[in-house]
C-alpha positions in Angstrom: -0.1 0.0 0.1 1.4 3.5 -0.9 -0.2 6.5 1.0 1.3 10.2 2.4 -0.5 9.6 5.8 1.2 8.1 7.9 -1.9 7.9 10.7 -3.1 5.3 7.4 0.0 4.3 6.7 0.0 2.4 10.6 -3.5 1.0 10.0 -2.3 -0.8 7.6 1.0 -2.2 8.6 -1.1 -3.2 11.7 -3.7 -5.4 9.8 -0.1 -7.1 8.5 -0.3 -4.4 4.9 3.0 -3.2 3.8 2.8 0.3 3.5 5.2 2.7 1.6 5.0 6.6 2.0 4.7 8.4 -0.7 4.5 12.2 -1.7 1.9 12.7 -3.5 2.8 14.6 -6.2 5.0 13.8 -9.7 8.5 13.1 -7.9 6.5 9.9 -6.7 7.0 8.6 -10.2 10.9 8.8 -10.2 11.3 7.2 -6.6 8.9 4.5 -6.7 10.0 2.2 -9.0 7.3 -1.1 -8.5 5.0 -2.7 -10.9 2.1 -4.8 -10.3 -0.7 -6.6 -11.8 -3.4 -5.3 -10.3 -3.3 -2.1 -8.5 -6.6 -0.4 -6.5 -6.6 3.7 -7.0 -8.5 4.6 -3.8 -6.7 7.7 -2.8 -9.7 10.1 -3.2 -6.9 12.9 -5.2 -6.8 14.2 -8.7 -3.4 12.4 -9.0 -3.7 9.3 -8.1 -5.1 7.9 -11.1 -2.0 8.7 -13.3 0.3 7.4 -10.4 -1.7 4.3 -10.6 -1.4 3.9 -14.2 2.8 3.8 -13.7 2.6 1.6 -11.5 -0.1 -1.0 -13.1 2.2 -3.4 -15.2 1.4 -4.0 -18.7 -2.0 -6.3 -19.3 -2.8 -5.4 -15.6 -5.6 -4.5 -14.3 -6.5 -1.1 -12.9 -9.0 -0.9 -10.6 -11.1 2.5 -9.5 -12.6 3.4 -6.7 -11.6 7.3 -6.3 -14.4 9.7 -6.2 -13.7 13.6 -5.5 -14.9 16.6 -6.9 -13.8 18.1 -9.9 -12.3 16.8 -13.1 -9.1 14.4 -13.1 -6.1 15.0 -15.5 -5.8 11.7 -17.4 -3.8 10.5 -20.2 -4.8 7.4 -21.9 -2.0 6.3 -23.7 -0.7 4.4 -20.3 -3.6 2.6 -21.0 -3.0 1.6 -24.7 0.2 1.0 -25.0 0.6 -1.0 -22.0 -3.5 -3.1 -22.7 -4.0 -2.0 -18.9 -8.0 -2.9 -17.9 -9.1 -0.4 -15.8 -12.5 -1.1 -13.6 -15.0 1.2 -12.0 -15.7 0.6 -8.7 -17.8 1.5 -6.4 -19.4 -0.5 -3.8 -19.2 -4.0 -3.4 -21.1 -6.8 -2.5 -22.4 -6.0 0.3 -24.4 -9.1 2.1 -20.6 -11.1 1.9 -19.3 -7.8 3.9 -21.9 -7.8 5.8 -21.3 -11.5 7.0 -17.7 -10.7 7.9 -18.5 -7.6 9.7 -20.7 -10.1 11.8 -17.9 -12.8 12.2 -15.6 -10.5 13.7 -13.2 -11.2 10.7 -12.9 -7.5 10.2 -12.7 -5.2 12.8 -13.8 -1.7 11.2 -13.6 0.3 14.0 -10.0 1.6 14.4 -11.2 3.5 11.1 -13.5 5.4 12.9 -12.7 8.6 14.5 -15.9 9.8 15.5 -19.5 8.1 15.9 -22.4 10.8 16.0 -26.3 10.7 17.0 -28.7 10.9 13.8 -29.9 14.2 15.8 -26.6 15.7 15.1 -25.8 14.7 11.3 -25.4 18.6 10.5 -22.5 18.7 13.2 -21.2 15.4 11.9 -21.3 16.6 8.7 -19.2 19.6 9.1 -17.2 17.1 11.3 -16.3 14.2 8.2 -14.5 17.3 6.4 -11.6 18.1 8.5 -8.7 16.8 7.8 -7.4 13.9 8.9 -10.7 12.3 10.0 -11.0 8.5 8.5 -14.7 7.9 8.9 -17.5 8.9 11.1 -21.1 6.9 12.1 -24.3 8.5 12.7 -26.0 6.4 15.4 -29.8 6.2 15.6 
């Protein structure tokens, strides 16, 4: 896993995932030489797609998970020249995810920054927009 924020990388490491820090700018293209057959782009940033294309090996698959406001600069030549398969994915199979959560095999609590009562939804939304916030939960 590659990321800009040490707090998020440390969560990945605690889960047994090898995590490396990047700057999130063009210098990463010069410093990071790793290539992968499967890349999941989930940065939530405009520049994440270019980095993900760079890291996807020829004939590899690039899964786009990011959503962000505004346009993203996209060069199509890496997709064509490297014959990359690009797949969009917003949400996965909820039934399987719920089974995993109920089984206790996956603990989502390290991802939750704060829980709010449902009646405080406006405050929760404002809080969720602050830097460093991972996930906010509303409880009825």
